[in-house]
PASEBA-1860 file (N, C-alpha, C; in nm, 3 decimals):
! residues 224
1> MTPAERME> 3.845/-5.231/0.353/3.894/-5.080/0.408/3.889/-5.092/0.550 ~ 3.987/-5.041/0.604/4.019/-5.037/0.754/3.931/-4.935/0.817 ~ 3.896/-4.944/0.949/3.816/-4.835/1.009/3.878/-4.697/0.993 ~ 4.018/-4.686/1.002/4.085/-4.559/0.983/4.062/-4.501/0.846 ~ 4.068/-4.589/0.751/4.037/-4.548/0.608/3.908/-4.510/0.581 ~ 3.818/-4.574/0.662/3.682/-4.555/0.634/3.650/-4.396/0.704 ~ 3.710/-4.369/0.830/3.682/-4.238/0.876/3.749/-4.135/0.794 ~ 3.858/-4.158/0.742/3.931/-4.058/0.652/3.853/-4.034/0.516
9> KESLKYQR> 3.797/-4.126/0.471/3.720/-4.106/0.349/3.589/-4.019/0.374 ~ 3.529/-4.062/0.507/3.402/-3.990/0.545/3.443/-3.842/0.563 ~ 3.553/-3.819/0.639/3.597/-3.687/0.660/3.615/-3.604/0.538 ~ 3.673/-3.657/0.442/3.703/-3.590/0.306/3.559/-3.561/0.246 ~ 3.468/-3.673/0.250/3.333/-3.627/0.185/3.268/-3.510/0.250 ~ 3.265/-3.507/0.384/3.201/-3.394/0.456/3.274/-3.274/0.440 ~ 3.418/-3.259/0.418/3.485/-3.133/0.376/3.443/-3.078/0.249 ~ 3.421/-3.186/0.150/3.372/-3.148/0.024/3.242/-3.089/0.038
17> LREEMVRQ> 3.148/-3.157/0.108/3.012/-3.104/0.123/3.016/-2.960/0.180 ~ 3.097/-2.934/0.278/3.094/-2.802/0.332/3.148/-2.696/0.244 ~ 3.244/-2.730/0.163/3.302/-2.639/0.069/3.185/-2.603/-0.016 ~ 3.120/-2.693/-0.084/3.011/-2.680/-0.169/2.888/-2.599/-0.099 ~ 2.864/-2.621/0.015/2.751/-2.535/0.095/2.812/-2.389/0.103 ~ 2.930/-2.374/0.135/2.962/-2.229/0.131/2.968/-2.163/0.007 ~ 3.015/-2.210/-0.102/3.031/-2.160/-0.236/2.889/-2.140/-0.278 ~ 2.793/-2.240/-0.290/2.667/-2.252/-0.355/2.564/-2.183/-0.291
25> QIEARGVS> 2.554/-2.191/-0.150/2.446/-2.149/-0.070/2.470/-2.007/-0.012 ~ 2.583/-1.995/0.032/2.623/-1.871/0.128/2.689/-1.765/0.047 ~ 2.813/-1.796/0.013/2.891/-1.683/-0.085/2.796/-1.636/-0.211 ~ 2.726/-1.723/-0.271/2.647/-1.691/-0.378/2.526/-1.607/-0.359 ~ 2.485/-1.592/-0.218/2.365/-1.506/-0.192/2.425/-1.397/-0.113 ~ 2.556/-1.363/-0.124/2.598/-1.236/-0.071/2.669/-1.232/0.067 ~ 2.687/-1.340/0.141/2.759/-1.336/0.259/2.906/-1.332/0.216 ~ 2.993/-1.220/0.261/3.114/-1.202/0.223/3.215/-1.187/0.323
33> DAAVLAAM> 3.180/-1.199/0.444/3.274/-1.170/0.570/3.368/-1.294/0.556 ~ 3.489/-1.293/0.533/3.577/-1.380/0.520/3.584/-1.479/0.651 ~ 3.576/-1.404/0.769/3.589/-1.489/0.904/3.464/-1.568/0.894 ~ 3.338/-1.529/0.881/3.226/-1.610/0.881/3.232/-1.712/0.772 ~ 3.277/-1.694/0.661/3.287/-1.811/0.555/3.383/-1.917/0.623 ~ 3.493/-1.860/0.667/3.596/-1.970/0.729/3.529/-2.049/0.843 ~ 3.460/-1.983/0.917/3.380/-2.059/1.037/3.282/-2.152/0.974 ~ 3.212/-2.113/0.883/3.111/-2.219/0.816/3.197/-2.327/0.750
41> RRVPRHMF> 3.306/-2.304/0.708/3.392/-2.419/0.639/3.449/-2.507/0.747 ~ 3.460/-2.447/0.867/3.535/-2.517/0.985/3.439/-2.614/1.047 ~ 3.314/-2.577/1.087/3.240/-2.641/1.181/3.167/-2.764/1.106 ~ 3.174/-2.870/1.166/3.130/-3.006/1.108/2.975/-3.013/1.137 ~ 2.897/-2.948/1.045/2.738/-2.928/1.065/2.684/-3.080/1.086 ~ 2.734/-3.188/1.003/2.689/-3.328/1.017/2.679/-3.371/1.153 ~ 2.759/-3.322/1.242/2.770/-3.372/1.372/2.652/-3.320/1.468 ~ 2.576/-3.201/1.414/2.475/-3.159/1.495/2.345/-3.198/1.456
49> VGEALRDQ> 2.321/-3.297/1.377/2.198/-3.369/1.345/2.206/-3.521/1.374 ~ 2.091/-3.587/1.371/2.104/-3.730/1.394/2.158/-3.798/1.289 ~ 2.209/-3.920/1.312/2.287/-4.006/1.240/2.226/-4.031/1.083 ~ 2.086/-4.049/1.098/2.018/-4.077/0.979/2.011/-3.964/0.885 ~ 2.027/-3.830/0.937/2.016/-3.731/0.852/2.164/-3.656/0.815 ~ 2.264/-3.731/0.856/2.407/-3.676/0.826/2.428/-3.643/0.683 ~ 2.383/-3.710/0.588/2.412/-3.705/0.454/2.340/-3.568/0.397 ~ 2.221/-3.536/0.467/2.147/-3.415/0.419/2.202/-3.305/0.489
57> AYGDFPLP> 2.292/-3.304/0.587/2.323/-3.188/0.673/2.381/-3.058/0.613 ~ 2.419/-3.080/0.490/2.479/-2.958/0.406/2.372/-2.914/0.309 ~ 2.277/-2.968/0.316/2.158/-2.915/0.213/2.113/-2.766/0.247 ~ 2.034/-2.722/0.164/1.998/-2.574/0.169/1.871/-2.586/0.231 ~ 1.843/-2.633/0.350/1.730/-2.641/0.415/1.753/-2.662/0.563 ~ 1.644/-2.633/0.654/1.671/-2.677/0.782/1.632/-2.806/0.803 ~ 1.670/-2.878/0.917/1.645/-3.010/0.938/1.585/-3.026/1.090 ~ 1.504/-3.124/1.104/1.462/-3.162/1.249/1.574/-3.208/1.340
65> IGEQQTIS> 1.555/-3.162/1.457/1.655/-3.223/1.564/1.593/-3.287/1.681 ~ 1.459/-3.306/1.669/1.382/-3.350/1.789/1.310/-3.252/1.860 ~ 1.229/-3.271/1.948/1.157/-3.187/2.049/1.080/-3.069/1.971 ~ 1.056/-3.107/1.857/0.991/-3.005/1.760/1.069/-2.888/1.726 ~ 1.184/-2.920/1.734/1.291/-2.806/1.709/1.381/-2.836/1.576 ~ 1.437/-2.729/1.511/1.522/-2.762/1.390/1.664/-2.687/1.392 ~ 1.753/-2.730/1.317/1.870/-2.670/1.285/1.850/-2.591/1.172 ~ 1.879/-2.453/1.177/1.850/-2.355/1.081/1.917/-2.389/0.955
73> QPYIVAEM> 1.863/-2.342/0.837/1.935/-2.352/0.696/2.073/-2.286/0.717 ~ 2.161/-2.349/0.651/2.306/-2.292/0.663/2.326/-2.128/0.617 ~ 2.236/-2.092/0.519/2.262/-1.950/0.482/2.199/-1.873/0.575 ~ 2.097/-1.910/0.666/2.043/-1.826/0.757/2.137/-1.799/0.890 ~ 2.206/-1.922/0.916/2.317/-1.913/1.014/2.426/-1.822/0.971 ~ 2.467/-1.831/0.856/2.571/-1.745/0.816/2.528/-1.595/0.810 ~ 2.407/-1.573/0.763/2.335/-1.446/0.749/2.343/-1.372/0.895 ~ 2.295/-1.442/0.991/2.268/-1.393/1.104/2.409/-1.365/1.177
81> TQALALTP> 2.509/-1.458/1.158/2.635/-1.446/1.218/2.708/-1.329/1.156 ~ 2.700/-1.298/1.027/2.753/-1.192/0.962/2.697/-1.047/1.022 ~ 2.571/-1.049/1.048/2.507/-0.932/1.084/2.542/-0.899/1.234 ~ 2.589/-0.998/1.312/2.641/-0.958/1.456/2.778/-0.880/1.438 ~ 2.846/-0.895/1.328/2.979/-0.813/1.313/3.057/-0.844/1.431 ~ 3.104/-0.968/1.463/3.182/-1.000/1.567/3.318/-0.973/1.548 ~ 3.400/-0.932/1.664/3.524/-0.923/1.680/3.593/-1.033/1.780 ~ 3.721/-1.070/1.762/3.771/-1.164/1.866/3.771/-1.128/2.004
89> EDRVLEVG> 3.728/-1.020/2.039/3.721/-0.987/2.188/3.569/-0.979/2.228 ~ 3.475/-1.010/2.136/3.339/-1.003/2.187/3.297/-1.116/2.270 ~ 3.203/-1.082/2.362/3.126/-1.179/2.440/2.966/-1.186/2.373 ~ 2.927/-1.295/2.341/2.803/-1.307/2.287/2.708/-1.398/2.360 ~ 2.578/-1.360/2.369/2.470/-1.427/2.428/2.392/-1.494/2.317 ~ 2.368/-1.620/2.318/2.275/-1.685/2.224/2.153/-1.740/2.317 ~ 2.028/-1.680/2.270/1.908/-1.748/2.335/1.851/-1.860/2.236 ~ 1.861/-1.978/2.295/1.815/-2.091/2.213/1.929/-2.166/2.161
97> TGSGYQAA> 1.995/-2.257/2.233/2.111/-2.339/2.177/2.063/-2.429/2.074 ~ 1.939/-2.502/2.090/1.916/-2.598/1.991/2.011/-2.702/1.960 ~ 2.045/-2.723/1.846/2.142/-2.841/1.827/2.277/-2.795/1.864 ~ 2.309/-2.668/1.884/2.445/-2.625/1.918/2.529/-2.572/1.807 ~ 2.483/-2.581/1.675/2.541/-2.549/1.550/2.586/-2.400/1.554 ~ 2.494/-2.307/1.574/2.503/-2.169/1.572/2.599/-2.129/1.670 ~ 2.605/-2.181/1.801/2.699/-2.151/1.905/2.844/-2.201/1.870 ~ 2.853/-2.308/1.775/2.992/-2.352/1.736/3.036/-2.266/1.641
105> VLAQLAYR> 2.955/-2.208/1.555/2.994/-2.118/1.462/3.042/-1.986/1.522 ~ 2.949/-1.949/1.618/2.997/-1.808/1.696/3.129/-1.837/1.769 ~ 3.158/-1.961/1.816/3.265/-1.982/1.893/3.408/-1.961/1.812 ~ 3.382/-1.975/1.680/3.503/-1.973/1.598/3.544/-1.812/1.584 ~ 3.451/-1.718/1.620/3.470/-1.574/1.586/3.477/-1.487/1.708 ~ 3.423/-1.526/1.824/3.408/-1.458/1.941/3.495/-1.506/2.046 ~ 3.517/-1.409/2.153/3.605/-1.459/2.267/3.538/-1.556/2.350 ~ 3.406/-1.523/2.379/3.314/-1.627/2.453/3.179/-1.616/2.410
113> VFTIERIR> 3.113/-1.734/2.415/2.975/-1.747/2.385/2.893/-1.816/2.506 ~ 2.786/-1.735/2.536/2.705/-1.784/2.646/2.588/-1.834/2.573 ~ 2.547/-1.966/2.603/2.413/-2.008/2.520/2.327/-2.072/2.617 ~ 2.190/-2.046/2.606/2.099/-2.093/2.700/1.978/-2.180/2.624 ~ 1.946/-2.294/2.668/1.842/-2.371/2.616/1.747/-2.426/2.737 ~ 1.618/-2.428/2.702/1.530/-2.466/2.795/1.481/-2.610/2.775 ~ 1.509/-2.670/2.660/1.472/-2.809/2.643/1.577/-2.894/2.685 ~ 1.575/-2.972/2.805/1.672/-3.034/2.854/1.753/-3.139/2.777
121> PLYLQARR> 1.685/-3.229/2.676/1.760/-3.321/2.588/1.841/-3.239/2.493 ~ 1.798/-3.126/2.433/1.889/-3.054/2.355/1.991/-2.983/2.424 ~ 1.972/-2.946/2.535/2.069/-2.876/2.628/2.190/-2.990/2.657 ~ 2.162/-3.101/2.686/2.256/-3.204/2.729/2.324/-3.262/2.601 ~ 2.267/-3.272/2.479/2.326/-3.310/2.368/2.420/-3.207/2.316 ~ 2.381/-3.077/2.329/2.477/-2.968/2.272/2.599/-2.968/2.366 ~ 2.588/-2.980/2.506/2.696/-2.979/2.579/2.798/-3.099/2.560 ~ 2.752/-3.209/2.530/2.827/-3.321/2.497/2.902/-3.297/2.373
129> LFDELRLF> 2.848/-3.230/2.262/2.909/-3.208/2.129/3.005/-3.091/2.159 ~ 2.985/-2.996/2.237/3.096/-2.886/2.265/3.222/-2.938/2.318 ~ 3.194/-3.036/2.418/3.316/-3.119/2.475/3.384/-3.192/2.383 ~ 3.310/-3.272/2.279/3.372/-3.343/2.190/3.453/-3.274/2.100 ~ 3.405/-3.151/2.065/3.465/-3.070/1.963/3.571/-2.967/2.015 ~ 3.582/-2.966/2.150/3.687/-2.899/2.235/3.654/-2.739/2.217 ~ 3.514/-2.715/2.208/3.487/-2.589/2.201/3.468/-2.525/2.347 ~ 3.582/-2.488/2.402/3.585/-2.463/2.557/3.552/-2.315/2.572
137> NIVTRYGD> 3.540/-2.239/2.469/3.500/-2.099/2.491/3.336/-2.073/2.484 ~ 3.262/-2.188/2.501/3.117/-2.192/2.502/3.079/-2.225/2.626 ~ 3.006/-2.137/2.699/2.939/-2.159/2.832/2.796/-2.185/2.812 ~ 2.736/-2.290/2.877/2.602/-2.326/2.862/2.518/-2.303/2.990 ~ 2.389/-2.300/2.958/2.303/-2.273/3.087/2.167/-2.356/3.041 ~ 2.108/-2.408/3.125/1.966/-2.474/3.120/1.874/-2.371/3.175 ~ 1.782/-2.314/3.085/1.675/-2.238/3.148/1.612/-2.159/3.047 ~ 1.519/-2.058/3.096/1.466/-1.952/3.010/1.543/-1.856/2.953
145> GSNGWEEE> 1.608/-1.875/2.825/1.672/-1.770/2.783/1.622/-1.640/2.735 ~ 1.484/-1.631/2.721/1.406/-1.508/2.707/1.451/-1.394/2.792 ~ 1.490/-1.449/2.929/1.515/-1.329/3.030/1.689/-1.299/3.023 ~ 1.741/-1.358/2.931/1.892/-1.328/2.928/1.976/-1.400/3.027 ~ 2.105/-1.343/3.052/2.191/-1.397/3.142/2.256/-1.263/3.212 ~ 2.169/-1.218/3.304/2.189/-1.075/3.364/2.332/-1.075/3.418 ~ 2.383/-1.189/3.506/2.495/-1.161/3.571/2.630/-1.172/3.494 ~ 2.612/-1.219/3.360/2.718/-1.198/3.260/2.700/-1.078/3.173
153> SPFDAIIL> 2.608/-1.007/3.180/2.607/-0.886/3.099/2.678/-0.770/3.135 ~ 2.699/-0.676/3.064/2.645/-0.660/2.912/2.730/-0.739/2.809 ~ 2.657/-0.770/2.704/2.711/-0.845/2.606/2.731/-0.764/2.493 ~ 2.848/-0.798/2.409/2.862/-0.716/2.276/2.780/-0.751/2.167 ~ 2.716/-0.884/2.168/2.616/-0.924/2.072/2.524/-1.023/2.133 ~ 2.407/-1.014/2.088/2.291/-1.120/2.129/2.235/-1.177/2.018 ~ 2.200/-1.287/2.005/2.136/-1.359/1.887/1.998/-1.449/1.948 ~ 1.898/-1.418/1.881/1.776/-1.512/1.917/1.766/-1.610/1.806
161> TAGAPRVP> 1.764/-1.735/1.830/1.747/-1.845/1.728/1.627/-1.896/1.723 ~ 1.519/-1.814/1.766/1.368/-1.862/1.762/1.299/-1.723/1.745 ~ 1.179/-1.748/1.677/1.092/-1.623/1.653/1.024/-1.590/1.770 ~ 1.000/-1.445/1.788/0.917/-1.385/1.905/0.832/-1.264/1.839 ~ 0.734/-1.235/1.916/0.638/-1.133/1.857/0.710/-0.983/1.884 ~ 0.816/-0.987/1.952/0.900/-0.863/1.986/1.026/-0.894/2.054 ~ 1.126/-0.807/2.046/1.243/-0.833/2.127/1.230/-0.809/2.274 ~ 1.245/-0.900/2.357/1.241/-0.856/2.487/1.321/-0.745/2.537
169> EVLLNQLA> 1.253/-0.660/2.613/1.327/-0.522/2.646/1.442/-0.575/2.753 ~ 1.415/-0.694/2.823/1.519/-0.721/2.918/1.665/-0.764/2.826 ~ 1.638/-0.808/2.715/1.763/-0.843/2.631/1.834/-0.723/2.584 ~ 1.757/-0.632/2.530/1.813/-0.511/2.486/1.895/-0.435/2.605 ~ 1.826/-0.447/2.739/1.905/-0.388/2.850/2.034/-0.450/2.874 ~ 2.044/-0.588/2.838/2.162/-0.657/2.858/2.274/-0.635/2.752 ~ 2.251/-0.557/2.645/2.338/-0.528/2.539/2.418/-0.399/2.566 ~ 2.551/-0.424/2.556/2.646/-0.311/2.555/2.619/-0.195/2.447
177> VGGRLVAP> 2.641/-0.073/2.506/2.643/0.043/2.418/2.729/0.003/2.276 ~ 2.692/0.010/2.164/2.769/-0.027/2.040/2.723/-0.173/2.010 ~ 2.648/-0.248/2.091/2.636/-0.389/2.064/2.517/-0.419/1.978 ~ 2.526/-0.533/1.916/2.419/-0.582/1.795/2.340/-0.695/1.862 ~ 2.219/-0.682/1.825/2.114/-0.787/1.860/2.030/-0.844/1.727 ~ 2.055/-0.960/1.695/1.985/-1.002/1.583/1.880/-1.108/1.621 ~ 1.769/-1.091/1.563/1.651/-1.173/1.601/1.544/-1.174/1.489 ~ 1.486/-1.279/1.484/1.352/-1.295/1.381/1.235/-1.246/1.475
185> VGNSHSQE> 1.165/-1.149/1.419/1.054/-1.092/1.493/0.930/-1.092/1.398 ~ 0.808/-1.133/1.456/0.688/-1.126/1.384/0.601/-1.216/1.433 ~ 0.501/-1.276/1.365/0.387/-1.361/1.402/0.436/-1.498/1.424 ~ 0.353/-1.614/1.451/0.414/-1.751/1.465/0.416/-1.803/1.311 ~ 0.384/-1.741/1.210/0.403/-1.799/1.079/0.510/-1.748/0.993 ~ 0.542/-1.637/1.022/0.654/-1.563/0.940/0.704/-1.439/1.029 ~ 0.830/-1.414/1.009/0.904/-1.311/1.066/0.989/-1.230/0.984 ~ 1.042/-1.113/1.029/1.137/-1.038/0.967/1.271/-1.050/1.060
193> LLVFVKER> 1.381/-1.070/0.965/1.509/-1.084/1.048/1.568/-0.943/1.069 ~ 1.559/-0.891/1.200/1.607/-0.763/1.242/1.724/-0.755/1.315 ~ 1.801/-0.650/1.291/1.925/-0.625/1.361/1.902/-0.507/1.441 ~ 1.920/-0.490/1.579/1.921/-0.387/1.663/2.058/-0.344/1.714 ~ 2.080/-0.209/1.675/2.213/-0.173/1.716/2.196/-0.067/1.835 ~ 2.253/-0.097/1.946/2.235/-0.004/2.056/2.325/0.119/2.063 ~ 2.266/0.239/2.048/2.353/0.361/2.067/2.324/0.431/2.183 ~ 2.401/0.535/2.225/2.392/0.600/2.346/2.267/0.664/2.348
201> DGVREINL> 2.208/0.718/2.238/2.072/0.787/2.246/1.960/0.702/2.203 ~ 1.975/0.565/2.182/1.860/0.488/2.168/1.907/0.353/2.071 ~ 1.807/0.294/2.006/1.828/0.161/1.951/1.810/0.198/1.803 ~ 1.906/0.157/1.700/1.869/0.160/1.558/1.841/0.033/1.502 ~ 1.729/0.019/1.416/1.685/-0.097/1.357/1.715/-0.119/1.218 ~ 1.759/-0.235/1.183/1.779/-0.265/1.039/1.714/-0.392/1.002 ~ 1.639/-0.401/0.899/1.554/-0.499/0.851/1.631/-0.585/0.732 ~ 1.651/-0.708/0.771/1.733/-0.796/0.675/1.635/-0.877/0.568
209> GGCRFVKL> 1.501/-0.864/0.602/1.411/-0.937/0.515/1.342/-1.053/0.593 ~ 1.253/-1.112/0.503/1.179/-1.219/0.576/1.236/-1.344/0.593 ~ 1.177/-1.405/0.701/1.242/-1.540/0.748/1.129/-1.628/0.829 ~ 1.167/-1.743/0.863/1.066/-1.824/0.940/1.139/-1.918/1.029 ~ 1.110/-1.890/1.158/1.181/-1.974/1.251/1.070/-2.051/1.339 ~ 1.125/-2.152/1.431/1.042/-2.212/1.532/1.019/-2.092/1.636 ~ 0.903/-2.117/1.715/0.868/-2.025/1.822/0.969/-2.015/1.942 ~ 1.001/-1.893/1.983/1.057/-1.877/2.115/0.966/-1.914/2.220
217> IGEHGWKD> 1.037/-2.015/2.309/0.945/-2.058/2.425/0.992/-1.987/2.536 ~ 0.897/-1.938/2.632/0.938/-1.880/2.756/0.864/-1.761/2.787 ~ 0.905/-1.686/2.869/0.819/-1.582/2.942/0.797/-1.472/2.833 ~ 0.890/-1.453/2.731/0.867/-1.335/2.645/0.835/-1.402/2.489 ~ 0.808/-1.526/2.492/0.764/-1.587/2.369/0.625/-1.585/2.341 ~ 0.570/-1.661/2.227/0.440/-1.682/2.204/0.358/-1.747/2.310 ~ 0.235/-1.709/2.368/0.190/-1.787/2.466/0.084/-1.901/2.416 ~ 0.065/-1.918/2.285/-0.009/-2.014/2.236/0.055/-2.144/2.206
END
């Protein structure tokens, strides 16, 4: 088998695994937004994990990505993305780039994605992947994402990809009226996945149920 034939065979294998992931893990659990499902089919999740874990990348579970961080379970990525209710004109802030997978999914749906990571090796790896995949509508920053990105605000949507005891007020302040913020909120062992919708007279909260994420690190995360 030539190298080109091997690459083609591998590509077809991962396409099949992505299709099975969407049908069995995501659609079957009620994610129905056609644009979100298309994005999950399009983004090569196996490229966002280490080579040794690539054949597990489409499984129904999170995976380690180093630095005591994980790439989230595919269903959770899809559920959070659907909850953001994105349009092609939206500007999105992601707090916690991690592997870069969630940002890559968001980039299929939004005009521009601003993503912040405070762990330098993860930040550099994600930047390389975004360039390799030609995701030029993703803007990256190295730093404490729990403080948001004030100079680029307001955002139409904000997503936290790590759990926190509460949503930092600074992030709600950077959300546009009509904007949506999705975050896992709770203690360091378990959280509730919450959607906050900013309205002219306040913030409306929707609870999507239990979840478990790694800790938000930074000024507004857990101190232990």
